[in-house]
C-alpha positions in Angstrom: 24.8 6.9 25.3 21.3 8.2 24.8 22.4 10.0 21.6 23.6 6.8 20.1 20.2 5.2 20.7 18.3 8.2 19.3 20.2 8.2 16.0 18.6 4.9 14.7 15.1 6.1 15.8 15.6 9.4 14.0 16.7 7.5 10.9 13.8 5.2 11.1 11.4 8.1 11.5 12.9 10.0 8.5 12.6 6.8 6.4 9.0 6.4 7.4 8.2 10.0 6.5 10.0 9.7 3.2 8.0 6.5 2.5 4.8 8.3 3.3 5.7 11.1 1.0 6.5 8.6 -1.7 3.1 7.0 -1.3 1.3 10.4 -1.3 3.1 11.4 -4.5 2.5 8.1 -6.1 -1.2 8.2 -5.3 -1.4 11.8 -6.6 0.2 10.8 -9.9 -2.3 7.9 -10.2 -5.2 10.2 -9.5 -3.9 12.7 -12.1 -3.6 10.0 -14.7 -7.1 8.7 -13.8 -8.6 12.2 -14.3 -6.9 12.6 -17.6 -8.1 9.1 -18.8 -11.6 9.8 -17.5 -11.7 13.1 -19.5 -10.8 11.2 -22.7 -13.7 8.8 -22.0 -16.0 11.7 -21.4 -15.0 13.3 -24.7 -15.8 10.0 -26.4 -19.2 9.8 -24.8 -19.8 13.5 -25.6 -19.2 12.9 -29.4 -21.2 9.7 -29.3 -24.1 11.6 -27.7 -23.9 14.4 -30.2 -24.0 12.0 -33.1 -26.9 9.9 -31.7 -29.0 13.0 -30.9 -28.3 15.0 -34.1 -27.6 12.1 -36.5 -24.1 13.4 -37.4 -21.3 15.6 -36.1 -20.1 18.8 -37.6 -16.6 19.2 -38.9 -15.9 21.4 -35.9 -17.1 18.8 -33.5 -15.0 16.1 -35.2 -11.9 18.3 -35.0 -12.6 19.2 -31.4 -12.9 15.5 -30.6 -9.6 14.7 -32.3 -7.8 17.4 -30.4 -9.4 16.5 -27.1 -8.2 12.9 -27.3 -4.7 13.7 -28.5 -3.0 12.6 -25.3 -4.7 9.2 -25.3 -1.7 7.8 -27.0 0.3 8.5 -23.8 -2.3 7.5 -21.3 -3.8 4.2 -22.7 -2.4 1.1 -24.3 -2.6 0.8 -28.1 -5.9 -1.0 -28.1 -7.7 2.1 -26.7 -6.2 4.5 -29.1 -6.9 2.1 -32.0 -10.6 2.0 -30.8 -10.8 5.8 -30.6 -9.4 6.0 -34.1 -11.9 3.5 -35.4 -14.7 5.4 -33.7 -13.4 8.7 -35.3 -13.3 7.0 -38.7 -16.9 5.9 -38.4 -18.0 9.4 -37.3 -16.2 10.9 -40.3 -17.8 8.4 -42.6 -21.2 9.1 -41.2 -20.7 12.8 -41.7 -19.6 12.2 -45.3 -22.7 10.1 -46.0 -24.9 12.7 -44.4 -23.3 15.4 -46.5 -24.0 13.4 -49.7 -27.6 12.8 -48.8 -30.2 14.3 -51.1 -33.9 14.2 -50.4 -36.1 13.3 -53.4 -37.4 16.9 -53.4 -33.9 18.3 -53.6 -32.9 19.1 -57.2 -30.6 18.6 -58.9 -29.2 15.3 -57.8 -25.5 14.7 -58.7 -25.4 12.6 -61.9 -24.1 9.4 -60.2 -26.2 9.8 -57.0 -27.4 6.5 -55.6 -29.9 7.2 -52.9 -30.0 3.6 -51.5 -26.2 3.5 -51.2 -26.1 6.8 -49.4 -28.9 6.0 -47.0 -27.5 2.5 -46.4 -24.0 3.8 -45.7 -25.3 6.4 -43.3 -27.5 3.8 -41.6 -24.6 1.3 -41.2 -22.4 4.0 -39.7 -25.1 5.2 -37.3 -25.8 1.7 -36.2 -22.2 1.0 -35.5 -21.8 4.2 -33.5 -25.0 3.6 -31.6 -23.9 0.0 -30.8 -20.6 1.2 -29.2 -22.0 1.9 -25.7 -21.2 -1.4 -24.1 -17.9 -2.2 -26.0 -16.5 1.2 -25.1 -17.6 0.9 -21.5 -15.9 -2.5 -21.2 -12.7 -1.3 -22.9 -12.4 1.9 -20.8 -13.5 0.1 -17.6 -10.2 -1.9 -17.6 -8.3 1.4 -17.4 -10.7 3.5 -15.2 -12.0 1.0 -12.6 -10.9 2.0 -9.2 -12.9 -0.6 -7.3 -10.0 -3.0 -6.8 
């Protein structure tokens, strides 16, 4: 008779253990995803910091950024990947304007060189990149906030 009563308790205990393992595995998966998303945000901030401190990014830094955020497509909704692509485009455009820049003492200037256009283009891109601190933080916060 005792064995008949023990069977349900063993089954309940096994179910409780299985449920706890499920919760542990689920939380580990969430933590792993969080760490991967956080790394992409850190790569974004790293490139933004490079650009703000140096005034541009090298081709190598731009390629490294592109490679480092490749899995963002699979970790974030479309809006985040679209934002990262837009940021990358602005960084590339800034690098292009900076490469076209010629100081007045640098000779020869290309025949169709427009100094105001080049300086204005670089300024606009730099301003846009610099102004992305809060918009990026707000966008990424939705996917990285662990407070609630």
